[in-house]
N, C-alpha and C positions, 0 to 999 in steps of 0.2 A: 195396068198397075201390077207391081210385084207384091206378093203377099208379104205381110210383116213377119219377120222372124225376131225372136228376142231370147236373150239369156240374162237372167238377173243374178246379182250377187250383192253381198254386203261388201263391198269393195268399191278414156276420152280420146284423134289424129289431127294435126294442126290445131293446137289449142290456144284459145285466147279468152281473157276475162275482161269484161267491161265493168269497171268499178263505179259507174254512175249509179248512185243510190236510188234514182228514180226509175231505173230499168227493172224489169222483172228478172231476177237472178235465181230462179228456183232450180235450174239445171244448167250445166255447161256441156258442150259437145267436144269430143276428142275424135280426130280422124288421122289416119296414118300418113296421108299424102300419097299413098300408092293407089294403084287401080284396084281398090277394095270397096266393095259395096256395103260393108258393115261400118258402124260407128258406135261410139260408146257415149251414153249420157251419164254424167256425174251429178249427183244431187249437190246443191250449192253449199249446204251446211252439214249434211249427214253422210256417214260412210256407206253410201249406197251407189251402185252403178248398174247399168243395163246395156247389153249389146242390142243394137237395133239396126235394121237395114235402111237403104235410101228412102224407101217409101215411108217407113215408120218414122224416120227422122223428119221428113217433110211434114208429116201430120203433126208430130210433136211440136215443131216450130210454129205451125199454124195455130195449134191449141194455145201455145204460149203467148202468141201475138193477139189472138182474138178472145181467148177465154171462153169460147163457145163451140160446142160440138156441131151445132147447126150451121154456124157461119163457116167453120172449117170445112164441113162437108160440101157446102155450096161452092166454095172456092175450088175445092178439089174436083167437083163434078164439072165445073166450067173449064178448067185447065185440061182435063183428060177426055172430055166429051162423053162422060159416063152418067148413069142415072144417079140421082141424089140418094136413092135408097142404098145402092151399092157402095157409094162413097161413105154414106152414113154408117154402114156396118164396120168398115175399116177404121173410121175415125172413132167410133164408139169403143172398138177393141183397144186402140191405142190409149184412148182416154182412161179406160178401166185399168190398164197396165200402169199408167203413170200417176194417176190421181191418188190411188191408195197410199203409196209411200211418200206423197207430197211433192212429186216432181213438177206439178202444175200449180203450186201455190202462187197466188196473184202478187205477192210481195216477198221480198227476200226473207226467208225464214231466219229467225234469230236463234243461235245455239243456246240451249238451256244450260245455265251454270249448274255445276254439281252441288247437290245438297249433302253436306258432310254427314256421315253415319259411322257407327262403330261396327266394323266387320272383322277386323283382324288386328293383332298386336305382335310387333316384332320386339323381342326382349334381348337387350344386351345384358345378360345376367351377371357377368363378372368380367373383370380385367385380368383375372388369373389365367395363366396359360402355361402349359408344359413345354412349349416351343417358343423360339424367338425368331420368327420368320421376318426377313428383311422387308417384305411387302405389306406387313400388317398396317391397317389403317388406324390403329390406336397409337398414341404418342409413346415414344420410348421412355419418357420420364413419368408416365402415369403411375399412380399408386397401384402396384400389382395386387393389393389386397382389397381393392374396391369391389364390393358386391351390391347389387340392387337388393334392398331389404325384402325379406321373404313375405311379410304382411302386405307390402305394396304389390308384389306379384299376385298374391291371392286376391287382393281387392280388384285388380285389373281383370283377372279371370272371371270373378263374380259379375263384374259389370258387362263383360263381353257376353257371357252366357245369358244374362238378364235381357240384353238387347239383341238376342238371337244372332250373335256373332258366329263366324264360321271357323276361324283357325288361329293358331299362334305359331310363331317361329322362335326357337330358343337358340341363341347365339352367345358369343362371348367377345373376347377371350375364348377359352375352351369351356363350353357349358357343362361338360361332365365333371368339372371341378367345383361346380356351384353346390354348396351345402343345401340339401333339400331338393335336389333336382329330380329325384325319383318321385317324391311326394307331389311336386308340381305336375309332372307328367301324369301321374295317377289321377290327380284331381281334375286336370284339364280334359283328360280323355273321356270323362263322363259325357261331354256334349260337344267337344271341339276336335277338329283335326290338329294334329301336332307334328311339327317338323323340327328336326334338330340339325344344326350345322356344326360339324365336328371335324377335327383333323384325323379322327379315327384311331389314334395311337392308343387310347385307353380302353378301347372296346375289346373285352375278352369274351369268352363263351357265356359267362353269367350275364354280362351287360347285353349281349346280343339276344339272349333268350328273353330278358326283361323287355327290351325294345320291341321284340316281335310280339310278345304277349300284349303289349300296349298298342300294337299296330301303328307305330311311329314311322314317319318318313324320315330317312337319314341321308344327309348330304355329306359326303366325305371329300375333303380337300386333297386332290391329286395334282401335283404340279410338274410331274414328269412321268414318262412311261416306264421308267425303271430306276434302279438304285442310283445310277450316276447323276441324272438330272434332278430327280426328286430330292435326294439326300443333300445335294449341293445347295438346295434352297431351304429345306426344312430340317436338316440335321441328320447325322449318321444313324443308320438303322431304322429310320422312320418309314421308308417306303415299305419294307417288309412288314412292319407293324400295321400299317394301314391296309396292305394287301391281305394280311391275316384277318383283320377286322371285317373286311368284305366277305371272306370265306365263312367266318362265324355267323354273320348276318344271313348269308344264303343258307347255311345249314339249319338256322333257326326258322327259316321260312319267310324271311323278310326281303329276299333279294329283289323282288318286284318293286319295292319301295325305296331302293337305294339309287342315288345318282352321284356322279362325280362333279366337282367344281374345280376349275383351273383358272388361276390368274395369269394372264399373258404378260410375260416380261422378257427381258433380254436373254436370261438363262435358258428359257424353254421355248423360245420362238421357233426353233428348228425342230422341236419335238412334238408339236401340237397334233400333227396327223397321227403320230404313233400313240398318243393318248386315246384318240378315237379308236384305234385298232385294239388297244388294251381293253377299253370298255366293251367292245364287241366280244373279245375273247372271254370276258367275265360276265357276259349277259347283262351288262348294265344298260338300262333303257334310255338314259339321258346323260349328256355331258354339257355342263354350262361353262362357257369360256367367258371370263370377266376381264374387261379392260383394267389395266393397272391404274390405281388411284394415287395421285400425288398428295398424300396426307398421312398423318401419323408417322410411324417409323419409316414408311416408304419415302416420305419427303426427305428425311435425313440420309437415306440410303439411295437416293435417286441416281446419283452418278454411276452406281454399279448395277442398278436393276432397270432403270428407265430412260436414262439420258439418250441412249442410242435408238430407242424405239421411235418409229415415225408413223404418221398416218398411213403411209403406203404399206407399212408392215401389216397393219390391221386390215387394210383393203385387200391385200394379197390373200390373207386368210379368209376374209369374207367370200372372195371369189372362189377359193378352194372349196369351202363348205357348200357354196351354191352349186358348184360343179358336181359335187357328190350327190346332192339332192336331184339334180337334173338327170343323173344316171340311175336314180332309184337306190342310191347307196347313201350312207350305210344303213344297217338294220335298226339303228338306234336314232333317237332324237338329238339334234345338236342345237344348242342355243349359243350363238357366237358373239353375243354382246352388242348386236346391232338392233337398236330399238327403232320402232316406227316403220318396219317393212313387213306388210302382210296384205294378202288379197282376200283371204277368207276371214271374215269377222268372227270373233268369238261368239259361241252360242249364248253364253251368259254375259249380257252387256247391260250397263246401267241405262236408265232412262235418258241420260244426257248423251248417249252414243259415244262415250269415252271409255276406253278400257284401262287406262292408267289407274292404279290402285290408290293414288293420292286422294285424300278426302274420306277414305274408308279405313285408313290404317293409322295406328299410333306406333311410332318408333321410339322406344324408351331406352335411354342411356343408363349406365350403372348408377349415376347419381340422381336418377329420376327425371332429368330433363327430357322433354318429349318433343318430337318433330313429326312432320307429315311424310317424310321420305328418308330412307337411309342415305341418299345422296344429297340431302339438303339439311344436314345436321349443323347448321350455322345459326348464330344468335338471331339473325334477321328472320328466320323461319321457326324459331322456338315457339311452341304453342302452349307451354305450361310445364309444370313439374309434377310427376305422378306421386311424389311424396307429400305434396301440398294441395294439389287440385284434383277434383274428381274427374274420371274419364270423360263424362259428358260435358264438363266445363271446358276441357281441352278440345274435344272434338267439335264443340260449337263455338270455339273462341274466334275472335275477330281475325286473328292471324290465319287460322285454318280456312275461314270463309274467304279471306283474301287470296290464299293460295289456290283454292278451288276456282275462284274467278279467273286467276291467271292461267290456270290449266285450260279453261274454255276459250280465253281471249287470245292466246298466243298465235294460233293459226291465222287469225285475221289481223292482228296488230303487228306482227313481224312482217316487214315489207316483202321479203323473199317468199314467205309462206302465202301471203295474201294473193300473190300472183302465180301461185303454183297449182296445177291441176290435181296433184296428189295430196293436197293439204289435209283433207278429211280422212285419208287412209293412214298417213304417217302421223297425223295430228301434231305436226311441228316437232316430231321426235321427242326424246326424253328430256324434260326440262331439268332434271337432276344432272344428267350428263352434260347438258349445255352449260349449266352453272359451273361445273368442273372445267369444261373446255374453254369457256369464254368469260367466266366471272359474272355472268348475268343470265337470266332466263329469257331475256328479250332478244334472242338471236337464235340461229340454227346451230346445231352441234357440228362437230368436225366431219361427220359422215353424211351430211345432207346431200351433197352432189352425187355421191355414190347411190344413195337411195333413189334419187330422181332418175338416174340412168337405168337402174334396175326396174323401176316402175314402167318406164317407157318400153323397155325390152319385153317386159311381161305382158303389157297390153297390146303390143304389136303382135305377139304370139296369139293372144286371145282373138284379136281381130282377123287373124288368118286361119283360124280353125274353121273348117268347112261346116261342121255341124256343132 
């Protein structure tokens, strides 16, 4: 017998799923189909995987079939003509490896639905803005003077702190235009992490020093690597103002907490790689690339900014960033807007094994209307109004509980997901993006096929690692 080798991860060659509910579905087997002695076991409902060799797989299948260490050892001893004691040691070792994380449960584990809790609040503080970007997801005819009432903001902060919440995000419009913004930051920083999303144009030396004193994380919108592209989108002179804001923040000692955010559109598609280079030059540690959303002003401007964008354009960029990572480049982190592709599971993960923040967040619009996700700000998913309802009434609302149930159920109820080996890793992708792509959450998003292929490639590499 070959000794067992294993590698575990929170993250299958010739893969098939038997959906007979009477069968024991605690794990699935993935094999490459090549002359490879390693296999991967995937947990049926949790984002867990384990590399195992031929002998280990044989033992795992025996344990799955018999449910008994003793019976499995007897079967192994007869087949290979070895002592029961020797077979028993190998079987016991495999049993210990698989039983702890639940790979040997005698019936199909049922994913636990998320329990809503108040962890973070995303504030749309104002619809005021000093710019008129064509890709803004606010409507062009919205009242520019609409602000979220200050007492409502403070009430939400109090509730967040009372419930041991973790963080807030301040957005707009342009949040620096909100009256009382400094008071909000000072109040929140007592016990919460604070992040502000800004175009950066209004950040002078005084603002930079204040944000640094408050230890605020700052996201600056950069839609081009230089004046030509950025200013064609955000207006003349604004690239230099945003670049200067970055310098002020770095001089104030906050450079390590600044990131760029770029919305991918027709005007900057050719410039995305240069934005990464720009971020490297300025020692920015993260660039977030966001898919263009067809809502708000962007919907009315779609012919000029989004009509010629295709799924292939995004896929080409995904492949480019993936290629950079495979070469160990660049020095910074890139988030390219592809949800649901990861092999290393986050260290901090909820009891339900799901890392989507839905169910722990309140997204508050300027009129107080509140939603579970910034991509699900539709009447169907409205969970209350912060001007009328308490935070706990909203977080514990029937709508929020319904959305949490959907989050858990999508990977088993969407047919394409139910038959997919990667379902517990991608978790059916982002349901907010799917809603935007397909008009329903009960489908896969536009990038599902790309993720499936990337997972296959990744696990083929894992299976072919000697050690």
